[in-house]
N, C-alpha and C positions, 0 to 999 in steps of 0.2 A: 478750658482757657479762661472762662469767664470775662468775656468782653461785652459791653453792653452794646446796643445799637450805635451808638455814636462812636464806639470804639472799633466797631466792625466797619463801619462807614470810613472813618478816620484812616484804618490801616488800608482799605482798599485803595482810596484816595492817595495815601502815601507811597504805597508799592508801585500805582501807575506813575507816579511823579519819579521815583527812583529809577524804574526802567527808561522812562523818557529821558532823562539826565544821562544815563549809560548809554543809550543809542546815540545822543549827541556827542558824549565824549569819545565814542568809538567812530563815528563819521567826522567830526570836526576838530576833535582836541579839545573842545570847550562846549558849554551850554549855549546854544545859538537861539535866541530869543526870536529870531525870523523864521523859525522852522515850526511845523506843527508840534514834533516832540519838545523844543524849547518851550512853547506855549503851554503844552501840557505840564512840563517841569513847573513853569511859572505859575499857572492857576493851581496846580496840584498841590505845589508847597504853600501857597498863600492859604488854600481850603485846610490842608493838614494841619499847619500852622495854628490857625484859627480855631478848628475843632479840638486840638491838644489842649487848649485853654478850659474847656468843658471836662476834661479828662483828668484824673489825678487820684491815684492810689495812695497818696500821702497826705491828703488833705489839704487845703489853703493854697495860697501863692507859694511857689517853691522855683527852685533854678530852673526846672522843666520848661516853666511859663516864661522866664527870662530868656531862655534859648529860644522859645517859639516867636517871643516878640523881636528879638535881635534878628531872626531869620525874617520876618517880615520886612524889616528895615533894609536888610541886604537885597532881598530880591526886588522891593520896591525901587530902591536907589538903581539898581542895574537897570530895571526896566525904565526908568527916568532917562538914565544916560543912553539906553538904546533908542528911545523915542525922541528925545529931544537934542541929542547930541550925535545924531548919526554921522556927522562928517568929522569929528573930532578924533584924531588918533589916540589922543592920550586917554580919552574917555573909555576906548576899548581895554586898557589895562586893568582900569578900575572894574568896570563891567565884567570882565572875564574872573577876577579874583573874587568880586563879591558873589558872583553866581556859584563858583567853585568851593568858596568858604561858606555859603549857606548850605551848600550840598554834603561838604564834610559835617558841619554842624548837626543836619540832619541824621546823619548816620549814627551820631553819638547815642541819642535815646532809641534809635532803631536797633542798634546793637544789644544795648542793655535790656531793652524789652524781649527782643527775640531770644536772646541767649538764657534768659531766666525763665522763659516759657516752653521753648521748642529743644528737644522732642517732649510731646506731653508726658507728664508722669516722671521724665528724666531729664530735666531741662541741662544744657550745656553748663550753666553757670547756677550757683546758689544764691548769689546776690550781686549786687554792683561792685563788691569790692574783689570779687573772683579774680584771679590773676589772668583767665581767658578772656575776659573782657578789657581788661587793662592791655593786654598783649595785641588784642586784635584793634584795639583803637590806636595803639602805637603804630602799628603796619598802616592803619588808613591815613595817620598823620603823615607818615613818610611819604605814601602815596600822593597826599595832597601837596606836600612840599615840593615833590619832583614834579608833579603835573603843573603846578602853579609856574615853576621856572620854564617847564616846556612852553606854557602858554605865553609867557613874558617873551621868550626867544621867538617864538612862532609870530606873535604880534608885533615883534620889532621888524621881522622880515617883511610882514605884509605892509608896514608902514613904510619901510624902504621902498617898496615897490610902487605904492600910491603917491602921487604927485603931492 
Protein backbone atom coordinates (compact mmCIF):
# COMPACT_ATOMS: atom_id res chain seq x y z
CA UNK A 1 0.00 0.00 0.00
CA UNK A 2 3.00 2.27 0.46
CA UNK A 3 1.82 4.50 3.30
CA UNK A 4 4.26 6.63 5.27
CA UNK A 5 4.06 6.81 9.06
CA UNK A 6 2.15 10.09 8.66
CA UNK A 7 -0.14 8.38 6.16
CA UNK A 8 -0.85 5.52 8.56
CA UNK A 9 -1.59 7.95 11.43
CA UNK A 10 -3.76 10.06 9.10
CA UNK A 11 -5.72 6.97 8.02
CA UNK A 12 -6.31 5.68 11.55
CA UNK A 13 -7.50 9.05 12.84
CA UNK A 14 -9.60 9.60 9.70
CA UNK A 15 -11.34 6.22 10.03
CA UNK A 16 -12.08 6.99 13.70
CA UNK A 17 -13.62 10.34 12.70
CA UNK A 18 -15.77 8.72 10.00
CA UNK A 19 -16.98 5.99 12.38
CA UNK A 20 -17.76 8.62 15.04
CA UNK A 21 -19.78 10.65 12.54
CA UNK A 22 -21.66 7.53 11.41
CA UNK A 23 -22.54 6.78 15.06
CA UNK A 24 -23.93 10.29 15.48
CA UNK A 25 -25.87 10.17 12.21
CA UNK A 26 -27.48 6.90 13.34
CA UNK A 27 -28.21 8.11 16.89
CA UNK A 28 -29.18 11.75 16.29
CA UNK A 29 -29.59 12.24 12.55
CA UNK A 30 -26.71 14.72 12.68
CA UNK A 31 -23.20 15.15 14.04
CA UNK A 32 -23.71 16.27 17.62
CA UNK A 33 -20.70 18.15 18.97
CA UNK A 34 -22.05 17.74 22.52
CA UNK A 35 -21.44 13.97 22.50
CA UNK A 36 -18.24 11.97 22.76
CA UNK A 37 -18.64 10.71 19.20
CA UNK A 38 -19.24 14.29 17.98
CA UNK A 39 -16.06 15.43 19.73
CA UNK A 40 -14.14 12.51 18.22
CA UNK A 41 -15.44 13.58 14.78
CA UNK A 42 -14.47 17.22 15.41
CA UNK A 43 -10.95 16.59 16.67
CA UNK A 44 -10.35 13.67 14.34
CA UNK A 45 -11.38 15.74 11.34
CA UNK A 46 -9.12 18.62 12.36
CA UNK A 47 -6.15 16.26 12.83
CA UNK A 48 -6.90 14.39 9.60
CA UNK A 49 -7.26 17.62 7.62
CA UNK A 50 -4.02 19.01 9.03
CA UNK A 51 -2.05 15.81 8.45
CA UNK A 52 -3.36 15.61 4.88
CA UNK A 53 -1.49 18.85 4.19
CA UNK A 54 1.74 16.88 4.70
CA UNK A 55 0.65 14.01 2.47
CA UNK A 56 0.63 14.33 -1.28
CA UNK A 57 1.33 11.87 -4.03
CA UNK A 58 1.00 14.71 -6.56
CA UNK A 59 3.57 17.04 -5.02
CA UNK A 60 3.05 20.65 -4.06
CA UNK A 61 -0.16 22.46 -3.18
CA UNK A 62 -3.12 20.81 -4.92
CA UNK A 63 -6.95 20.60 -4.81
CA UNK A 64 -6.76 18.05 -1.98
CA UNK A 65 -5.10 20.66 0.19
CA UNK A 66 -7.86 23.16 -0.63
CA UNK A 67 -10.43 20.52 0.43
CA UNK A 68 -8.61 20.06 3.73
CA UNK A 69 -8.43 23.76 4.49
CA UNK A 70 -12.12 24.23 3.60
CA UNK A 71 -13.09 21.28 5.83
CA UNK A 72 -11.15 22.84 8.72
CA UNK A 73 -13.07 26.11 8.27
CA UNK A 74 -16.40 24.24 8.17
CA UNK A 75 -15.83 22.27 11.38
CA UNK A 76 -14.35 25.27 13.20
CA UNK A 77 -17.34 27.38 12.12
CA UNK A 78 -19.74 24.70 13.34
CA UNK A 79 -17.84 24.44 16.62
CA UNK A 80 -18.04 28.21 17.08
CA UNK A 81 -21.80 28.16 16.52
CA UNK A 82 -22.19 25.26 18.96
CA UNK A 83 -20.07 26.98 21.58
CA UNK A 84 -21.05 30.65 21.28
CA UNK A 85 -24.59 30.42 19.89
CA UNK A 86 -26.03 27.62 22.04
CA UNK A 87 -29.44 29.30 22.31
CA UNK A 88 -29.77 30.34 18.68
CA UNK A 89 -32.29 28.23 16.77
CA UNK A 90 -31.00 29.61 13.47
CA UNK A 91 -27.40 28.67 14.29
CA UNK A 92 -28.37 24.98 14.53
CA UNK A 93 -29.27 24.95 10.81
CA UNK A 94 -25.81 26.19 9.86
CA UNK A 95 -24.04 24.00 12.41
CA UNK A 96 -25.82 20.88 11.13
CA UNK A 97 -25.21 21.74 7.48
CA UNK A 98 -21.55 22.65 7.93
CA UNK A 99 -20.77 19.46 9.84
CA UNK A 100 -22.61 17.30 7.31
CA UNK A 101 -20.94 19.11 4.41
CA UNK A 102 -17.53 18.62 6.04
CA UNK A 103 -18.32 14.91 6.35
CA UNK A 104 -19.34 14.68 2.70
CA UNK A 105 -16.22 16.55 1.56
CA UNK A 106 -14.08 14.24 3.71
CA UNK A 107 -15.54 11.27 1.87
CA UNK A 108 -14.39 12.55 -1.55
CA UNK A 109 -10.65 11.91 -1.01
CA UNK A 110 -11.50 8.89 1.16
CA UNK A 111 -13.36 7.21 -1.70
CA UNK A 112 -10.65 8.17 -4.21
CA UNK A 113 -7.81 6.84 -2.07
CA UNK A 114 -9.63 3.72 -0.91
CA UNK A 115 -10.91 2.68 -4.33
CA UNK A 116 -7.51 3.17 -5.99
CA UNK A 117 -5.69 1.16 -3.28
CA UNK A 118 -8.03 -1.64 -2.12
CA UNK A 119 -8.05 -4.55 -2.55
CA UNK A 120 -4.29 -4.72 -2.72
CA UNK A 121 -3.02 -5.73 -6.13
CA UNK A 122 -6.43 -5.34 -7.80
CA UNK A 123 -7.94 -2.02 -6.70
CA UNK A 124 -11.59 -1.25 -7.44
CA UNK A 125 -10.58 1.77 -9.56
CA UNK A 126 -7.61 2.41 -11.84
CA UNK A 127 -7.51 6.16 -11.21
CA UNK A 128 -9.62 9.12 -10.09
CA UNK A 129 -11.47 9.16 -13.45
CA UNK A 130 -12.78 5.60 -13.04
CA UNK A 131 -16.60 5.47 -13.27
CA UNK A 132 -16.88 3.50 -10.02
CA UNK A 133 -15.48 6.52 -8.15
CA UNK A 134 -17.76 8.97 -9.94
CA UNK A 135 -20.83 6.80 -9.37
CA UNK A 136 -20.00 6.29 -5.70
CA UNK A 137 -19.52 10.01 -5.18
CA UNK A 138 -22.83 10.69 -6.94
CA UNK A 139 -24.63 8.31 -4.56
CA UNK A 140 -22.93 9.97 -1.59
CA UNK A 141 -23.96 13.40 -2.91
CA UNK A 142 -27.58 12.20 -3.11
CA UNK A 143 -27.36 10.88 0.48
CA UNK A 144 -25.93 14.23 1.55
CA UNK A 145 -28.75 16.15 -0.16
CA UNK A 146 -31.49 13.92 1.29
CA UNK A 147 -29.79 13.96 4.71
CA UNK A 148 -29.53 17.75 4.67
CA UNK A 149 -33.24 18.08 3.92
CA UNK A 150 -33.99 15.61 6.74
CA UNK A 151 -31.80 17.59 9.15
CA UNK A 152 -33.43 20.88 8.14
CA UNK A 153 -36.93 19.47 8.69
CA UNK A 154 -35.95 17.85 11.99
CA UNK A 155 -34.42 21.12 13.18
CA UNK A 156 -37.62 22.97 12.23
CA UNK A 157 -39.59 20.62 14.48
CA UNK A 158 -37.11 21.09 17.33
CA UNK A 159 -37.27 24.87 16.93
CA UNK A 160 -41.11 24.82 17.03
CA UNK A 161 -41.09 22.82 20.28
CA UNK A 162 -38.59 25.10 22.04
CA UNK A 163 -40.01 28.48 23.15
